[in-house]
N, C-alpha and C positions, 0 to 999 in steps of 0.2 A: 042526179037529182037527189035520189034518196041518200048517197054519201053527204052531199052538202047539207042537206037538213041534219043530218047525223052530228058532224062538225059544229054546225051552229048550235045545236042542243048541247053539246059539250060545252062551249064558251060560255052558253048563258048559264048554265051549272056551276061553273067554277067562278063566275061573277058573284052569284048569288051565294056562293060558300065564302066567299072572302067577304062581303057584306055583313053575313050573319057572324064572322068571326070577330070583325071590327067592333060590330055592336056587342058583342059578348065581352070583348076586351073592357071597353068604355063603360059597361054595366058593371064590370067587376071592380073596377078601380074606383068608380064611385060609390060603390057601396062599401070600398075599404076605408075605415075612419082612420087606420093607423097611416097608410099611405097618404091621405089627404091632410092629415094632421102635421107630419113629417114634413111635407111641402110648404105648408102654411109657416110651421115655425122655423125652418130653415130661411125664410124669404125675411120673417119678422127679426130673426136675430142678425141677419146681414144686415137689415136697415138700421137696428141700433148699433152696430159695430160701426156703419158708416157715418152716423149721426155724433157717435161718442169720439170718432175720430176727428170730425170736423170742429166738435165743440170742446174737447179736452186741452186744458191750459198747457202751454210748453213747462218742461220741467225745470226748475229754478236754475241749475246748472248748465241749461243748454244754451246755445248760441242762437238767438233769433235773427240779428242781423250784423253786419260789419261793413265798416267803411273806411277809407283810406283818407286822411286829412293831415298835410305838410309831414310831419315826421312822426305821427301817431297813427295807429289802427285803432278806432273806436269800434267796441264791442257792446251790444245791448244782449243781457241775459234774459232768461224765462221768467224771473222774478221781478223784470223791469227794471233792474239797475243797468248802469252804463260805467264803463270803464276805458279810459285812453291808456293804450299798450303803445309804448315807445318801441319803435322798429329797432333801435340799437341791443333794446333788452330783449325783445323777442328774438332777434337773430343769434343772440348770447346762448339763448335758453334753446336753441332748438331742441327736439327730444327725438331727431331721427338717429337710428344707429351709428351712423359716422360721425355726429357730435355729441351723445351721450351715451353712456353706458348702463343700459336698465338692470343689469346684473349687479354691479358696484353702485347704482344709483349716484353717478358722478359724470361731471362734464367732461368730456375729451376734446371738445374745440378748445382752441387755444386762443389767448387773449393777443398775441402777435398776428392771428389770422383774421381778428375782427376789424371790419372797416367802420369807424364810426360815424361814416357819411352813409352807410347801407340804407337802400330805400327799398320798400315793397312795391313791387311793380303791378302785383293783382292779388285778390284774395277771394275765395270761393268757400261758400257756406258747403259742407259735407255733414252726412248724418253723424259723425262722431263731435264734430267741432269746426275746425276751420282749416284751409290750404292757403299757404302763403307761398308765392314767387318772389325773389329778391334780385336785386339789381346785380349783385355777385353770381348769378345763375343757379344759386341753391334754390330747394324748395322745402319747405317745412311745414309740419302738421300739428296741430295742437288741438287737444279735444277740450269740449266745453268745461269740463269740471276741473282740468288744468287752469285753464284761463281764470274762472271765478275766485278758485282759490286764492290766488295770486292777483286777483285785481287791485288797482290802486284806489281802492274805495276804503273809507273809515272802518266800515263793518269787516272787511277782509284783511284789513292790515290789524284791527284789534285782536280778531280770532288767531291771528299767527303769534302777535306779541302774548297772548295768553299760553300759547302753545310752548313758547321760548320760557317763559317764567310767570306766574300768578301774580296778581296785585297784592302788595303785601297791606296788611291792616294794623296800623300801629295802636298799641295799648299802653295803659296807665296804671295807676296803685290799685285800682279796682280789679284788675284781671285776675282770671283763674284758670290754670293749667287744664287742658282737657285730659282727660286719663284714657289708656289704652292698656290691653293685657297683654303681657309679653307672648305668651303663648298662641293666643288668638292671632295677634299679628303674623306668627309665622304660618300658621293653618290657614288663614281666611285672607285672600288676596283683597277682597273689599276693606278691610278692617286696615291693612297695610297701606292701600290708596288714601284711606280717610286719614291714616297718619300723616303720609307725603303731603296730601293737600293741606293739613293742618300747620304743618312745618312751613310749609312756603308762605300760608296767609299770615299766620300768627308768630311764628318762629320758637313756637315753644310748645312743648306738651310733657307729660308725665306717662313713664310706661310703669305699670304694678306687675308685683309677681315674677320678679326676675330669678332666676336660679342661683342659688348659693354658691356660686363660683367666680373667679376673677376675669374670667373671659368670656362673660355672658354678653358684655358689649360689642366686643369683636365678633362673637357669633350671630347676634342679629344683623351686624352690619354686612356680614357675607352673606347672610340671607337675601339683602338688598342688593349689593354691589361688593366693592372692596373695601379694606380697612385703608384709612389714609394714614400712611405710616408717617414718623417723625424721629427725630433722632433719640427720643425716648422709646422708640420701640413701638408694636401694633397696639399696646395699651400701657398705662402707667397707674402704679399704686400710690394713689395719693395719701399719704401717711406720714407720721412723724419720722423721717428716717435721719438715723445718724449720718455724718457727713453729707448733708444733702446737698443735691444738684440744683435746685430750684427752692425760692421760697415757699411755693405752694406746696413743696414736701415738708414741712414743718406744721407747728401747731399756732402759728401765729394768725392774726385776723388779716384776711386778704382783702383788700379793696376791690370793688368790681372792675373786672375786666374781660377783654377778650382775649382767648388763648391762642398763643403761639403768633404774635403780631411780628415776631422776629423772621417769619417766612414771608418771601414776598407773595407766594399764595397760600394764606391762611386757611385753615381747616374750614370747610362749611358747616358742618354740622358736628357737636359735640355729645357725647353720650357721658353721662354722669353718673354712674351707678353706686349706689348706698350697699356696700357690703355689711357694715357694721357702723353703727351710729354711736356716738358719744351720749352716754346716759345722763351726764351733769349739766351745768350750764354751759354754755357753748356750742359751736359746730353748727349753728343755725345758718340757712343758705339766704341769699339775697339775690335777685335778679331783677332787671330793669329793661325796658325798650330803648335801645339805642334809638331806633327809627324815631320814634315819639320824641325823645330827647332834643335830636338834632332838629326835627320841626319847630318844637318850642323856642330853641335858639335861633333858628333862621327868622321866626317871627317877632319876637320880643327883643333879641340883641343880634342886629344883622351886620355889626362890624365884627364881633366874635365868630360869628358863623363864618364869616369871610376868612377870617385869619385861620381858621381849623381847615379849612377847604383848601387853601392855597399854601400852607406852611407846612414844609415836609419834617416829620421828626425822625431820628433813628431809633430802633429798636435792635437789642443784642441779647444774646445768650452764649455763654462760654463755659464750658466745664467738662466733666467725666463721667463715666458709667456709675449708675449704683447697681444696676442688675448686669445680668450676662447679655440681655436681649436689646439693651441700650447701646448706642455708638460709644465706642471707647473714649472718643475724644471729640468735642463738637466746638465751631465757633461760627455763630450764624451772625449776621447783619443784614435789616432790612432798612427802607427808607421811602417813608410814605406819609401822606396829610392824617390828621386823627380823623378826618371825615373825607371819604372820596366822592366824587360826584361824577355822573356818567353825561354823556351828552345831552340828556333832557334835563340836567340839573337837578337830578334826585339822587339821594345820598343811596349809595350802593355798598359802601363799606365802612363799618366803625372799629378803629384799631385804637383800644384805650388799655394800657396795662403800666400801672405806675411802677411796676417792679422790674420791668425790663425795659421801660421806655431809658434810652441813653442818655447820660450826661453830656455829650458831645451835641450840641447845635450849631448847624450850619446856617447862622442868622447873625448881622450885626446886632451889636450889644443894645443898640437904641431899643429893637424890636422885641427883646427878650420878656419884659415884663407884660407887653399886651399878650404875648403867645400864654403865658403862665395865667393871665385874667382871664382869657378865654377859656383855658382847660378847666379852671375852676370853676367858671359858670356851667360849663357841660355837666361836670361832676354833680354839682348841686341840683340841676335838673335831674340827674340819673337817681340820686337819692331819695329826692322829694316825690318821684313817681314809681319806686321800688315796691316789690312784693317780697315778704320775709315768711319763710316758713322752716320746719325741721324734717328733712327726709328720714323715713324709716328704712330699716333694712328690708332691701327687696324693691326699692324705689329704683327708678333711674331717669331722671332728669334729662330732655333732649333739647338743645338750645341751637339756634340759627346763629352761630360763633361769629359770623360778620355783621351781625346786627344786634343780637342781645348780649347782654352784660351779666356776668355772675361773680358772686363773692362769697366770703364765709367768716363767721365770727370764730374767734380764736377759741382754745379750748385747753385744759391741762395737758402738760407733756406726757402725762404716762397713761394718756387715753390709748384704747386700741379702736379709736376710729379709723375706718378703713373705706374709703370711696375709691374707686376705678374711673380712669376718663379713656376714652378712645373716639376717635373722628371717621367720618363720612364728608368725600366732598360733593358739593350741590351739584356738580356736573352727573355725579354717578346717581344722586337721588333724584333728578329730574328725569333723567334718561328711564329709571324703574317708573316714575310716576306716568311717563308718555305711554310707554308698554302697557302698563296696566290700565290705563285708559282707552286704549286699542283694544286689549283683551276683553275688557267688561263693557265696552259699548259707551262708556261715560266721557262726555266732552265738557271742559268747562267755558 
Protein backbone atom coordinates (compact mmCIF):
# COMPACT_ATOMS: atom_id res chain seq x y z
CA UNK A 1 0.00 0.00 0.00
CA UNK A 2 2.81 2.30 0.87
CA UNK A 3 4.52 1.58 -2.46
CA UNK A 4 1.35 2.47 -4.42
CA UNK A 5 0.98 5.76 -2.53
CA UNK A 6 4.64 6.48 -3.32
CA UNK A 7 4.16 5.91 -7.09
CA UNK A 8 0.97 8.03 -7.15
CA UNK A 9 2.86 10.87 -5.45
CA UNK A 10 5.63 10.69 -8.04
CA UNK A 11 3.10 10.93 -10.91
CA UNK A 12 1.30 13.87 -9.31
CA UNK A 13 4.63 15.64 -8.81
CA UNK A 14 5.72 15.12 -12.42
CA UNK A 15 2.41 16.46 -13.74
CA UNK A 16 2.70 19.50 -11.53
CA UNK A 17 6.23 20.19 -12.77
CA UNK A 18 5.13 19.94 -16.42
CA UNK A 19 2.22 22.32 -15.75
CA UNK A 20 4.54 24.86 -14.13
CA UNK A 21 7.04 24.57 -17.05
CA UNK A 22 4.30 25.16 -19.62
CA UNK A 23 3.07 28.16 -17.69
CA UNK A 24 6.60 29.60 -17.51
CA UNK A 25 7.10 29.18 -21.27
CA UNK A 26 3.79 30.92 -22.01
CA UNK A 27 4.64 33.75 -19.65
CA UNK A 28 8.11 34.10 -21.16
CA UNK A 29 6.78 34.26 -24.77
CA UNK A 30 4.06 36.73 -23.78
CA UNK A 31 6.64 38.96 -22.13
CA UNK A 32 9.02 38.71 -25.17
CA UNK A 33 8.07 41.70 -27.35
CA UNK A 34 10.52 40.79 -30.10
CA UNK A 35 9.10 37.34 -30.53
CA UNK A 36 5.54 38.66 -30.54
CA UNK A 37 6.42 41.49 -32.96
CA UNK A 38 8.24 39.17 -35.36
CA UNK A 39 5.21 36.91 -35.55
CA UNK A 40 2.91 39.86 -36.19
CA UNK A 41 5.29 41.35 -38.81
CA UNK A 42 5.67 38.05 -40.63
CA UNK A 43 1.93 37.62 -40.83
CA UNK A 44 1.43 41.21 -42.03
CA UNK A 45 4.16 40.90 -44.67
CA UNK A 46 2.67 37.68 -45.93
CA UNK A 47 -0.74 39.30 -46.15
CA UNK A 48 0.65 42.29 -48.03
CA UNK A 49 2.55 40.07 -50.44
CA UNK A 50 -0.53 37.98 -51.07
CA UNK A 51 -2.63 41.10 -51.71
CA UNK A 52 0.02 42.58 -54.00
CA UNK A 53 0.18 39.36 -55.97
CA UNK A 54 -3.57 39.48 -56.49
CA UNK A 55 -3.71 43.21 -57.31
CA UNK A 56 -0.47 43.72 -59.37
CA UNK A 57 -1.28 44.22 -63.05
CA UNK A 58 0.46 41.91 -65.54
CA UNK A 59 3.62 43.19 -67.18
CA UNK A 60 2.98 44.75 -70.62
CA UNK A 61 4.88 42.09 -72.58
CA UNK A 62 3.39 39.06 -70.86
CA UNK A 63 0.79 36.85 -72.49
CA UNK A 64 -2.55 37.16 -70.68
CA UNK A 65 -4.53 34.85 -72.95
CA UNK A 66 -4.30 33.04 -76.28
CA UNK A 67 -6.96 31.47 -78.49
CA UNK A 68 -6.93 29.54 -81.76
CA UNK A 69 -9.10 30.96 -84.54
CA UNK A 70 -8.97 29.71 -88.14
CA UNK A 71 -5.39 30.29 -89.34
CA UNK A 72 -4.45 32.62 -86.48
CA UNK A 73 -3.42 32.53 -82.87
CA UNK A 74 -4.93 35.57 -81.15
CA UNK A 75 -2.80 36.77 -78.25
CA UNK A 76 -3.73 39.29 -75.57
CA UNK A 77 -0.82 41.02 -73.83
CA UNK A 78 -0.45 42.55 -70.38
CA UNK A 79 -0.90 46.10 -71.68
CA UNK A 80 -4.32 45.19 -73.08
CA UNK A 81 -3.26 45.02 -76.75
CA UNK A 82 -4.21 42.15 -79.05
CA UNK A 83 -2.50 40.66 -82.07
CA UNK A 84 -3.35 37.94 -84.54
CA UNK A 85 -0.35 35.67 -85.12
CA UNK A 86 -0.61 33.66 -88.38
CA UNK A 87 0.10 29.95 -87.92
CA UNK A 88 2.43 29.82 -90.91
CA UNK A 89 4.51 32.73 -89.57
CA UNK A 90 4.70 31.24 -86.09
CA UNK A 91 5.80 27.84 -87.39
CA UNK A 92 8.40 29.46 -89.67
CA UNK A 93 9.80 31.33 -86.68
CA UNK A 94 9.93 28.53 -84.15
CA UNK A 95 12.64 29.36 -81.60
CA UNK A 96 13.55 25.81 -80.56
CA UNK A 97 17.17 24.62 -81.02
CA UNK A 98 16.31 22.45 -84.02
CA UNK A 99 14.71 25.40 -85.88
CA UNK A 100 16.76 28.40 -84.73
CA UNK A 101 20.39 28.97 -83.77
CA UNK A 102 20.50 31.13 -80.64
CA UNK A 103 24.24 31.63 -81.11
CA UNK A 104 24.16 32.71 -84.74
CA UNK A 105 20.72 34.34 -84.31
CA UNK A 106 19.61 32.74 -87.55
CA UNK A 107 16.85 30.42 -88.71
CA UNK A 108 17.97 26.84 -89.44
CA UNK A 109 14.46 25.71 -90.33
CA UNK A 110 14.30 25.38 -94.12
CA UNK A 111 11.59 26.82 -96.34
CA UNK A 112 11.33 23.47 -98.11
CA UNK A 113 10.15 21.94 -94.83
CA UNK A 114 7.46 24.52 -94.17
CA UNK A 115 3.90 23.32 -94.72
CA UNK A 116 1.89 26.39 -95.71
CA UNK A 117 -1.28 24.68 -94.44
CA UNK A 118 0.18 23.90 -91.01
CA UNK A 119 -2.30 24.19 -88.15
CA UNK A 120 -1.89 24.71 -84.43
CA UNK A 121 -3.59 21.81 -82.64
CA UNK A 122 -3.29 23.30 -79.14
CA UNK A 123 -1.91 26.32 -77.29
CA UNK A 124 -1.03 26.59 -73.61
CA UNK A 125 0.00 29.60 -71.56
CA UNK A 126 3.17 28.99 -69.58
CA UNK A 127 5.16 31.23 -67.24
CA UNK A 128 7.47 32.51 -70.02
CA UNK A 129 4.85 32.81 -72.76
CA UNK A 130 3.04 30.13 -74.74
CA UNK A 131 3.54 26.54 -75.88
CA UNK A 132 2.11 25.57 -79.28
CA UNK A 133 1.66 22.08 -80.70
CA UNK A 134 1.50 21.77 -84.48
CA UNK A 135 -0.23 19.47 -86.93
CA UNK A 136 3.20 18.40 -88.27
CA UNK A 137 4.03 16.95 -84.84
CA UNK A 138 6.36 19.78 -83.81
CA UNK A 139 6.14 21.78 -80.57
CA UNK A 140 7.19 25.43 -80.30
CA UNK A 141 7.70 27.74 -77.35
CA UNK A 142 7.54 31.56 -77.63
CA UNK A 143 8.22 34.09 -74.89
CA UNK A 144 5.77 36.93 -74.28
CA UNK A 145 8.44 39.52 -75.04
CA UNK A 146 9.31 37.86 -78.36
CA UNK A 147 5.66 37.84 -79.41
CA UNK A 148 5.00 41.39 -78.18
CA UNK A 149 7.97 42.86 -80.05
CA UNK A 150 6.87 41.15 -83.27
CA UNK A 151 3.14 41.68 -82.92
CA UNK A 152 1.19 42.73 -86.00
CA UNK A 153 0.06 45.91 -84.25
CA UNK A 154 0.71 49.44 -85.56
CA UNK A 155 2.89 50.31 -82.55
CA UNK A 156 5.11 47.22 -82.79
CA UNK A 157 5.54 47.64 -86.54
CA UNK A 158 6.38 51.34 -86.15
CA UNK A 159 8.94 50.57 -83.45
CA UNK A 160 10.82 48.15 -85.69
CA UNK A 161 10.52 50.54 -88.63
CA UNK A 162 12.44 53.09 -86.54
CA UNK A 163 14.96 50.45 -85.57
CA UNK A 164 15.60 49.96 -89.28
CA UNK A 165 15.78 53.66 -90.20
CA UNK A 166 14.59 56.87 -88.58
CA UNK A 167 11.98 59.11 -90.15
CA UNK A 168 13.67 61.77 -92.28
CA UNK A 169 12.80 65.43 -91.76
CA UNK A 170 12.88 67.63 -94.92
CA UNK A 171 14.42 71.12 -94.76
CA UNK A 172 14.59 74.23 -96.94
CA UNK A 173 16.54 77.47 -97.31
CA UNK A 174 16.29 78.38 -93.60
CA UNK A 175 18.14 75.22 -92.53
CA UNK A 176 21.14 75.49 -90.21
CA UNK A 177 23.61 72.65 -89.94
CA UNK A 178 23.99 71.28 -86.42
CA UNK A 179 27.63 71.47 -85.26
CA UNK A 180 29.76 68.80 -83.60
CA UNK A 181 33.35 68.74 -82.36
CA UNK A 182 35.67 66.25 -84.07
CA UNK A 183 37.52 65.05 -80.98
CA UNK A 184 34.40 64.96 -78.78
CA UNK A 185 32.71 62.69 -81.34
CA UNK A 186 35.61 60.27 -81.02
CA UNK A 187 35.76 60.37 -77.21
CA UNK A 188 32.07 60.55 -76.25
CA UNK A 189 29.66 57.87 -77.51
CA UNK A 190 26.66 60.03 -76.59
CA UNK A 191 27.88 62.78 -78.94
CA UNK A 192 28.62 60.25 -81.67
CA UNK A 193 25.09 58.86 -81.31
CA UNK A 194 23.70 62.40 -81.52
CA UNK A 195 25.56 62.90 -84.81
CA UNK A 196 24.27 59.59 -86.18
CA UNK A 197 20.68 60.46 -85.24
CA UNK A 198 21.07 63.94 -86.77
CA UNK A 199 22.38 62.48 -90.01
CA UNK A 200 19.47 60.04 -90.29
CA UNK A 201 16.85 62.68 -89.60
CA UNK A 202 18.29 65.81 -91.21
CA UNK A 203 20.91 64.36 -93.55
CA UNK A 204 23.43 67.10 -92.76
CA UNK A 205 25.82 68.27 -90.02
CA UNK A 206 29.06 70.22 -89.63
CA UNK A 207 32.01 68.78 -87.74
CA UNK A 208 34.36 71.45 -86.39
CA UNK A 209 38.02 71.46 -85.33
CA UNK A 210 39.20 68.64 -87.57
CA UNK A 211 42.95 67.89 -87.47
CA UNK A 212 45.13 69.42 -90.17
CA UNK A 213 45.75 66.25 -92.15
CA UNK A 214 44.23 64.86 -95.33
CA UNK A 215 43.09 61.58 -93.74
CA UNK A 216 41.00 63.16 -90.97
CA UNK A 217 37.87 61.95 -92.78
CA UNK A 218 38.91 58.29 -93.03
CA UNK A 219 40.12 58.39 -89.42
CA UNK A 220 36.75 59.42 -87.98
CA UNK A 221 34.93 57.06 -90.35
CA UNK A 222 37.05 54.16 -89.07
CA UNK A 223 36.03 55.13 -85.53
CA UNK A 224 32.43 54.57 -86.67
CA UNK A 225 32.84 51.58 -89.01
CA UNK A 226 34.64 51.24 -92.36
CA UNK A 227 35.59 53.60 -95.17
CA UNK A 228 33.58 53.11 -98.36
CA UNK A 229 36.18 52.67 -101.08
CA UNK A 230 35.79 53.88 -104.66
CA UNK A 231 38.11 53.83 -107.66
CA UNK A 232 39.44 57.12 -106.24
CA UNK A 233 40.69 55.28 -103.16
CA UNK A 234 39.84 55.79 -99.44
CA UNK A 235 39.90 59.59 -99.82
CA UNK A 236 40.03 62.09 -102.68
CA UNK A 237 42.01 65.36 -102.71
CA UNK A 238 39.54 67.83 -104.26
CA UNK A 239 42.06 70.28 -105.69
CA UNK A 240 42.79 71.80 -109.07
CA UNK A 241 44.72 68.80 -110.44
CA UNK A 242 46.72 68.78 -113.66
CA UNK A 243 45.45 66.13 -116.08
CA UNK A 244 42.37 65.75 -113.87
CA UNK A 245 40.25 62.59 -114.05
CA UNK A 246 37.06 64.30 -112.79
CA UNK A 247 35.65 67.81 -113.25
CA UNK A 248 35.31 68.05 -109.46
CA UNK A 249 39.11 68.05 -109.30
CA UNK A 250 39.34 71.39 -111.06
CA UNK A 251 38.55 75.01 -110.25
CA UNK A 252 35.30 75.02 -112.23
CA UNK A 253 31.93 75.81 -110.73
CA UNK A 254 30.12 72.60 -109.79
CA UNK A 255 26.36 72.35 -109.95
CA UNK A 256 24.65 70.66 -107.06
CA UNK A 257 25.10 66.92 -107.24
CA UNK A 258 25.29 63.61 -105.43
CA UNK A 259 28.67 61.90 -105.43
CA UNK A 260 29.31 58.69 -107.38
CA UNK A 261 25.91 57.93 -108.96
CA UNK A 262 27.99 55.94 -111.48
CA UNK A 263 27.95 53.26 -108.75
CA UNK A 264 24.88 51.02 -108.49
CA UNK A 265 25.36 51.30 -104.71
CA UNK A 266 26.06 55.00 -104.16
CA UNK A 267 27.96 55.94 -100.98
CA UNK A 268 25.59 56.71 -98.12
CA UNK A 269 27.35 59.56 -96.28
CA UNK A 270 29.99 61.93 -97.67
CA UNK A 271 32.57 63.62 -95.43
CA UNK A 272 33.85 66.86 -97.02
CA UNK A 273 36.82 68.23 -95.10
CA UNK A 274 38.16 71.73 -95.74
CA UNK A 275 41.94 71.52 -95.34
CA UNK A 276 42.62 74.93 -96.90
CA UNK A 277 40.06 77.44 -98.17
CA UNK A 278 40.38 79.84 -101.10
CA UNK A 279 40.84 83.32 -99.64
CA UNK A 280 39.44 85.31 -102.53
CA UNK A 281 36.08 85.29 -104.25
CA UNK A 282 34.76 81.82 -104.98
CA UNK A 283 34.93 78.43 -103.36
CA UNK A 284 31.62 78.84 -101.50
CA UNK A 285 29.58 75.70 -100.85
CA UNK A 286 25.91 75.30 -101.69
CA UNK A 287 23.74 72.47 -100.37
CA UNK A 288 20.10 71.49 -100.77
CA UNK A 289 17.76 68.77 -99.50
CA UNK A 290 16.80 66.48 -102.38
CA UNK A 291 13.99 65.02 -100.30
CA UNK A 292 12.43 68.46 -99.83
CA UNK A 293 12.81 69.20 -103.55
CA UNK A 294 11.37 65.84 -104.61
CA UNK A 295 8.29 66.29 -102.42
CA UNK A 296 7.80 69.81 -103.77
CA UNK A 297 8.00 68.42 -107.31
CA UNK A 298 5.52 65.65 -106.45
CA UNK A 299 3.08 68.17 -105.00
CA UNK A 300 3.33 70.90 -107.64
CA UNK A 301 4.42 69.05 -110.78
CA UNK A 302 3.11 65.46 -110.52
CA UNK A 303 3.75 64.66 -114.20
CA UNK A 304 7.40 65.69 -113.91
CA UNK A 305 7.70 63.70 -110.67
CA UNK A 306 6.37 60.61 -112.42
CA UNK A 307 8.86 61.03 -115.27
CA UNK A 308 11.84 61.28 -112.89
CA UNK A 309 10.71 58.23 -110.90
CA UNK A 310 10.04 56.02 -113.93
CA UNK A 311 12.75 57.04 -116.41
CA UNK A 312 16.23 55.59 -116.10
CA UNK A 313 19.32 57.70 -116.71
CA UNK A 314 22.84 56.45 -117.37
CA UNK A 315 25.75 57.71 -115.26
CA UNK A 316 29.31 56.92 -116.23
CA UNK A 317 32.91 57.52 -115.20
CA UNK A 318 35.91 56.54 -117.27
CA UNK A 319 39.49 57.53 -116.61
CA UNK A 320 42.93 56.85 -115.19
CA UNK A 321 44.67 57.31 -111.85
CA UNK A 322 46.04 60.67 -110.70
CA UNK A 323 47.47 59.18 -107.50
CA UNK A 324 49.03 55.86 -106.50
CA UNK A 325 46.03 54.87 -104.32
CA UNK A 326 43.56 55.29 -107.19
CA UNK A 327 42.58 52.53 -109.61
CA UNK A 328 44.92 52.57 -112.62
CA UNK A 329 42.04 52.54 -115.10
CA UNK A 330 38.31 52.63 -114.41
CA UNK A 331 35.12 52.51 -116.44
CA UNK A 332 31.88 52.58 -114.45
CA UNK A 333 28.31 52.68 -115.78
CA UNK A 334 25.09 52.66 -113.75
CA UNK A 335 21.46 52.98 -114.76
CA UNK A 336 18.81 54.34 -112.40
CA UNK A 337 16.00 56.90 -112.19
CA UNK A 338 16.77 60.40 -110.91
CA UNK A 339 14.35 59.73 -108.05
CA UNK A 340 13.97 56.20 -106.65
CA UNK A 341 10.83 55.17 -104.73
CA UNK A 342 10.32 52.31 -102.29
CA UNK A 343 7.24 50.10 -101.95
CA UNK A 344 5.60 52.79 -99.78
CA UNK A 345 6.02 55.37 -102.56
CA UNK A 346 8.64 57.24 -100.53
CA UNK A 347 11.71 58.81 -102.17
CA UNK A 348 14.70 56.84 -100.90
CA UNK A 349 17.40 57.97 -103.35
CA UNK A 350 18.22 61.07 -105.35
CA UNK A 351 20.75 60.75 -108.18
CA UNK A 352 21.71 64.09 -109.71
CA UNK A 353 25.12 64.75 -111.22
CA UNK A 354 25.23 66.81 -114.40
CA UNK A 355 28.95 66.20 -114.92
CA UNK A 356 28.72 62.43 -115.24
CA UNK A 357 25.13 61.98 -116.43
CA UNK A 358 25.67 60.12 -119.68
CA UNK A 359 24.73 61.47 -123.10
CA UNK A 360 23.26 58.04 -123.91
CA UNK A 361 19.51 57.91 -123.31
CA UNK A 362 17.53 54.68 -123.43
CA UNK A 363 14.42 56.55 -124.58
CA UNK A 364 12.40 57.09 -127.72
CA UNK A 365 13.22 60.52 -129.10
CA UNK A 366 9.74 61.99 -128.50
CA UNK A 367 10.13 61.51 -124.72
CA UNK A 368 13.48 63.27 -124.41
CA UNK A 369 12.20 66.84 -124.07
CA UNK A 370 9.75 66.00 -121.27
CA UNK A 371 12.61 64.27 -119.42
CA UNK A 372 14.74 67.42 -119.67
CA UNK A 373 11.84 69.63 -118.58
CA UNK A 374 11.39 67.47 -115.48
CA UNK A 375 15.12 67.57 -114.65
CA UNK A 376 15.18 71.35 -115.07
CA UNK A 377 12.18 71.77 -112.75
CA UNK A 378 13.89 69.70 -110.06
CA UNK A 379 17.13 71.66 -110.46
CA UNK A 380 15.27 74.98 -110.05
CA UNK A 381 13.58 73.76 -106.86
CA UNK A 382 16.91 72.60 -105.47
CA UNK A 383 18.51 76.01 -105.96
CA UNK A 384 15.45 77.95 -104.79
CA UNK A 385 15.69 76.13 -101.45
CA UNK A 386 19.46 75.93 -101.09
CA UNK A 387 21.82 77.03 -98.30
CA UNK A 388 25.12 78.84 -99.09
CA UNK A 389 28.19 79.27 -96.91
CA UNK A 390 31.97 79.14 -97.05
CA UNK A 391 33.74 76.50 -95.02
CA UNK A 392 36.78 77.43 -92.97
CA UNK A 393 39.89 75.30 -92.65
CA UNK A 394 39.10 72.66 -90.04
CA UNK A 395 35.43 72.34 -91.02
CA UNK A 396 34.09 69.00 -92.19
CA UNK A 397 30.64 68.93 -93.77
CA UNK A 398 28.79 65.61 -93.62
CA UNK A 399 25.83 64.93 -95.91
CA UNK A 400 23.45 62.09 -96.63
CA UNK A 401 24.74 61.48 -100.15
CA UNK A 402 21.64 59.66 -101.40
CA UNK A 403 19.41 62.52 -100.25
CA UNK A 404 21.26 65.86 -100.04
CA UNK A 405 23.13 67.58 -102.84
CA UNK A 406 26.18 69.82 -102.71
CA UNK A 407 27.90 72.16 -105.14
CA UNK A 408 30.70 74.71 -105.27
CA UNK A 409 31.37 78.11 -106.74
CA UNK A 410 34.36 78.32 -109.08
CA UNK A 411 37.63 79.94 -108.00
CA UNK A 412 40.92 81.12 -109.50
CA UNK A 413 43.07 78.42 -111.04
CA UNK A 414 46.17 79.34 -109.01
CA UNK A 415 44.35 78.85 -105.68
CA UNK A 416 45.68 76.39 -103.09
CA UNK A 417 42.14 75.48 -102.05
CA UNK A 418 42.20 71.93 -100.71
CA UNK A 419 39.16 69.85 -99.80
CA UNK A 420 39.15 66.11 -99.00
CA UNK A 421 36.22 63.77 -99.52
CA UNK A 422 35.62 60.29 -98.10
CA UNK A 423 32.60 58.04 -97.66
CA UNK A 424 30.68 55.84 -95.22
CA UNK A 425 27.88 53.45 -96.17
CA UNK A 426 24.50 53.84 -94.50
CA UNK A 427 24.47 50.14 -93.58
CA UNK A 428 27.50 50.73 -91.35
CA UNK A 429 26.23 54.04 -89.92
CA UNK A 430 22.85 52.56 -88.92
CA UNK A 431 24.61 49.50 -87.52
CA UNK A 432 26.66 51.71 -85.19
CA UNK A 433 23.59 53.76 -84.25
CA UNK A 434 21.66 50.65 -83.16
CA UNK A 435 24.56 49.31 -81.12
CA UNK A 436 25.07 52.66 -79.40
CA UNK A 437 21.35 52.86 -78.62
CA UNK A 438 21.59 49.44 -76.96
CA UNK A 439 24.77 50.37 -75.09
CA UNK A 440 23.45 53.70 -73.82
CA UNK A 441 19.89 52.52 -73.24
CA UNK A 442 18.52 55.10 -75.67
CA UNK A 443 15.73 54.00 -77.96
CA UNK A 444 13.77 56.15 -80.38
